[in-house]
C-alpha positions in Angstrom: 17.9 16.2 -23.7 16.2 12.9 -23.4 17.1 10.5 -26.3 15.6 7.2 -25.1 12.5 5.4 -26.4 9.1 6.9 -25.6 5.9 4.8 -25.4 2.8 7.0 -25.9 -0.2 5.9 -23.9 -3.7 5.8 -25.5 -6.0 3.5 -23.7 -8.1 2.8 -26.8 -5.0 1.4 -28.6 -3.7 -0.7 -25.7 -4.0 -4.4 -26.2 -5.0 -7.5 -24.2 -2.4 -9.7 -25.8 -0.9 -11.3 -22.6 -1.3 -14.6 -20.9 -3.7 -14.2 -17.9 -1.8 -17.0 -16.2 0.9 -14.5 -15.2 -1.5 -13.3 -12.6 -2.2 -16.8 -11.3 -0.1 -16.8 -8.1 -0.6 -18.4 -4.8 0.5 -16.6 -1.7 3.7 -15.1 -0.1 6.8 -17.3 0.1 7.2 -19.6 3.1 10.4 -17.7 4.2 11.4 -14.1 3.6 14.7 -13.9 1.8 17.4 -11.9 3.7 18.9 -9.7 1.0 19.3 -9.2 -2.8 22.3 -11.6 -2.9 20.2 -14.4 -1.4 17.3 -13.6 -3.8 19.7 -13.9 -6.7 21.2 -17.1 -5.5 18.0 -18.9 -4.5 15.6 -17.7 -7.3 17.8 -17.8 -10.4 16.4 -21.2 -11.4 12.8 -20.6 -10.1 11.4 -18.9 -13.3 11.2 -15.4 -11.9 9.3 -12.6 -13.6 7.9 -9.2 -12.8 4.6 -7.4 -13.3 4.4 -3.6 -13.0 1.0 -1.9 -12.9 1.1 1.9 -13.3 -1.8 3.3 -11.4 -3.9 6.3 -12.6 -6.0 8.2 -10.1 -9.7 7.2 -10.2 -11.8 9.6 -12.2 -13.6 11.8 -9.7 -17.0 11.1 -11.3 -16.7 7.5 -10.2 -16.1 8.1 -6.4 -19.8 7.7 -5.6 -20.4 4.8 -7.9 -20.5 1.4 -6.2 -19.3 -0.2 -9.4 -16.0 1.5 -8.9 -15.7 1.8 -5.1 -16.8 -0.2 -2.2 -18.8 2.1 0.1 -18.9 1.1 3.8 -21.0 2.9 6.4 -19.4 2.8 9.8 -20.3 4.1 13.2 -17.9 6.7 14.5 -17.5 8.2 18.0 -20.1 10.7 19.2 -19.4 14.4 19.5 -19.3 13.8 23.3 -16.5 11.2 23.1 -14.5 13.4 20.8 -14.8 16.3 23.3 -13.5 14.1 26.1 -10.3 13.4 24.2 -10.0 17.1 23.2 -10.2 18.0 26.9 -7.5 15.5 27.7 -5.0 16.8 25.2 -5.9 20.4 25.9 -5.0 19.9 29.6 -1.8 17.7 29.2 -0.6 18.4 25.6 0.0 15.8 23.0 3.2 14.3 24.4 2.2 14.0 28.1 -1.4 13.2 27.1 -0.3 10.2 25.1 2.0 9.0 27.8 -0.8 9.2 30.3 -3.1 7.3 28.0 -0.5 4.6 27.5 -0.4 4.2 31.3 -4.2 3.8 31.4 -4.1 1.2 28.6 -1.7 -0.9 30.8 -3.9 -0.2 33.9 -7.1 -1.6 32.4 -5.9 -4.2 29.9 -6.1 -7.2 32.3 -9.6 -6.1 33.5 -10.8 -5.8 29.9 -9.3 -9.2 28.9 -11.0 -10.9 31.9 -14.4 -9.2 31.8 -15.0 -8.5 28.1 -18.0 -6.4 29.1 -17.0 -3.3 27.2 -16.5 -3.5 23.4 -13.1 -2.0 23.6 -10.3 -1.2 26.1 -10.9 2.5 25.4 -14.4 2.3 26.9 -12.9 1.5 30.3 -10.7 4.6 30.1 -13.6 6.8 29.0 -15.7 5.6 31.9 -13.1 5.6 34.7 -10.7 8.3 33.7 -12.1 10.8 31.1 -15.7 11.2 32.3 -14.8 11.9 35.9 -12.5 14.6 34.7 -14.5 16.3 32.0 -18.1 15.1 31.7 -19.6 17.8 33.9 -17.8 20.6 32.1 -18.8 19.3 28.6 -22.5 19.0 29.7 -22.5 22.6 30.9 -20.8 24.0 27.8 -23.1 22.1 25.3 -26.8 22.4 26.0 -28.0 20.2 23.1 -27.4 16.9 24.8 -29.3 14.9 22.2 -26.9 16.1 19.5 -23.9 15.6 21.9 -24.6 11.9 22.4 -26.1 11.0 19.0 -24.1 8.3 17.2 -22.4 9.6 14.1 -22.1 7.7 10.8 -19.4 8.0 8.2 -19.0 6.6 4.8 -15.7 5.2 3.7 -14.8 4.5 0.1 -12.3 2.0 -1.1 -11.4 1.7 -4.7 -11.6 -1.7 -6.4 -8.4 -3.2 -7.7 -9.5 -5.7 -10.4 -6.5 -8.0 -10.3 -6.9 -11.7 -9.8 -6.9 -12.7 -6.1 -4.8 -12.6 -4.0 -3.3 -9.7 -6.0 -6.5 -7.6 -5.7 -5.4 -5.6 -2.7 -3.0 -2.7 -3.1 -1.7 0.2 -1.1 -3.4 3.1 -2.9 -0.6 5.5 -1.9 1.5 3.8 -4.6 1.6 5.3 -8.1 2.8 1.9 -9.3 2.5 -1.8 -8.1 5.6 -3.9 -8.6 4.9 -7.6 -8.3 7.8 -10.1 -8.1 6.9 -13.7 -9.0 8.7 -17.0 -8.9 8.1 -20.7 -8.3 8.4 -22.4 -5.0 7.6 -26.1 -4.4 5.8 -26.3 -7.6 3.6 -23.2 -7.0 4.0 -19.5 -7.9 4.5 -17.1 -5.0 5.0 -13.4 -4.9 6.2 -10.3 -3.1 5.2 -6.8 -4.0 6.9 -3.4 -3.7 5.9 0.2 -4.1 6.5 3.6 -2.7 3.6 3.9 -0.2 5.4 2.7 2.9 8.9 2.1 4.1 8.3 -1.7 4.0 7.1 -1.4 0.4 10.1 0.6 -0.6 12.5 -1.9 1.1 10.9 -4.9 -0.7 10.9 -3.0 -4.0 14.6 -2.2 -3.7 15.7 -5.6 -2.4 13.9 -7.6 -5.1 14.9 -5.2 -8.0 18.5 -5.6 -7.0 18.2 -9.4 -6.6 16.3 -9.8 -9.9 18.9 -7.5 -11.6 21.7 -9.8 -10.6 19.8 -12.8 -12.1 19.0 -10.7 -15.2 22.7 -10.3 -16.0 23.0 -13.9 -17.1 19.4 -15.1 -17.4 17.0 -12.4 -18.7 13.8 -12.0 -16.6 10.6 -11.2 -18.4 8.7 -8.1 -17.3 5.1 -7.2 -18.0 3.8 -3.6 -18.0 0.2 -2.6 -17.4 -1.9 0.5 -16.7 -4.6 0.5 -14.2 -6.7 3.3 -15.6 -8.9 6.0 -14.1 -11.9 3.8 -14.9 -10.5 0.8 -13.0 -9.7 -1.0 -16.3 -6.6 -3.1 -16.6 -4.7 -2.3 -19.8 -1.7 -4.2 -21.2 1.1 -2.0 -22.4 4.1 -4.3 -23.2 6.0 -7.5 -22.5 9.7 -7.0 -22.1 12.2 -9.9 -22.7 14.6 -8.5 -20.1 14.0 -7.0 -16.6 12.3 -3.6 -16.9 11.0 -1.7 -13.8 10.2 1.8 -12.7 13.3 3.8 -11.7 11.5 5.3 -8.7 12.4 4.4 -5.2 15.2 2.0 -6.1 17.6 1.9 -3.1 15.1 3.5 -0.7 15.1 1.8 2.7 17.7 -0.6 1.4 21.0 1.3 1.0 23.9 0.3 -1.1 26.8 2.4 -2.3 25.9 4.2 -5.5 28.7 2.5 -7.4 27.4 -0.9 -6.4 23.9 0.0 -7.5 25.1 1.1 -10.9 26.9 -2.2 -11.4 23.9 -4.3 -10.3 21.5 -2.3 -12.5 23.7 -2.2 -15.5 21.6 -4.5 -17.6 18.2 -3.6 -16.1 16.0 -1.3 -18.1 14.3 1.5 -16.2 11.2 3.4 -17.1 9.8 6.8 -15.9 6.8 9.0 -16.4 5.7 12.5 -15.2 2.0 12.4 -15.3 1.1 10.6 -12.0 -2.6 11.5 -12.2 -3.2 10.1 -15.7 -0.5 8.3 -17.7 0.3 9.9 -21.1 3.7 8.5 -21.9 6.5 6.3 -20.6 10.2 7.0 -21.2 12.7 4.1 -21.4 16.0 4.8 -19.9 
């Protein structure tokens, strides 16, 4: 049975009592630190702190509202072009088809770089390899040639992330955004981790372990926020000692479990179950 502290989340009661300067960072560090031990050694006197933003899913009613998402209309390939590629992989299969396409990329790359006539390298392959093989068959099978060659448009939607630049871009596959901040040459720099990619998980693990080592002797402040389903940023709490989500720690950066436990012994971990809309946080 869980016996730790529970923080109930009600957006209407969340405050804004934090210093906005915590989000005032510059860019990435000039040099990537090798491992958690180097992080602990080199950053212990550089005023490190963390920001964690737990991310709710955007309310579906906002997906067509340009106040909440950036809508971009882009030109996509015609039905004809798609059928050319379908024919290729139907004939050769995915593995052999991709190997053949890689050879064509090598074959036409120098020509494309020199001429720059076609907008992309793929256009050379379509004209010289795919069309001679499949164009006649496609035209016979599809009588409506106007529809076949008509350019198609698609609308992409990208949710806004209203953090101060350069922090306003995030991998939306993440249910949380961990931002690790410290000072370098008189300026604040940052790295960020999450669960959306192997690289994000590696950074997340490496910096949590490194900051945890520092936290044993010099407590690191941690700030916790919610990015709500309405794209609002809500302040939850400021912790006087390192506090981070328990998720993905150790992923893509493997240590022995015994070593992990020792490193994290004074680090507070948080967890939650409701990844669509945050309702409560448990302190471990």
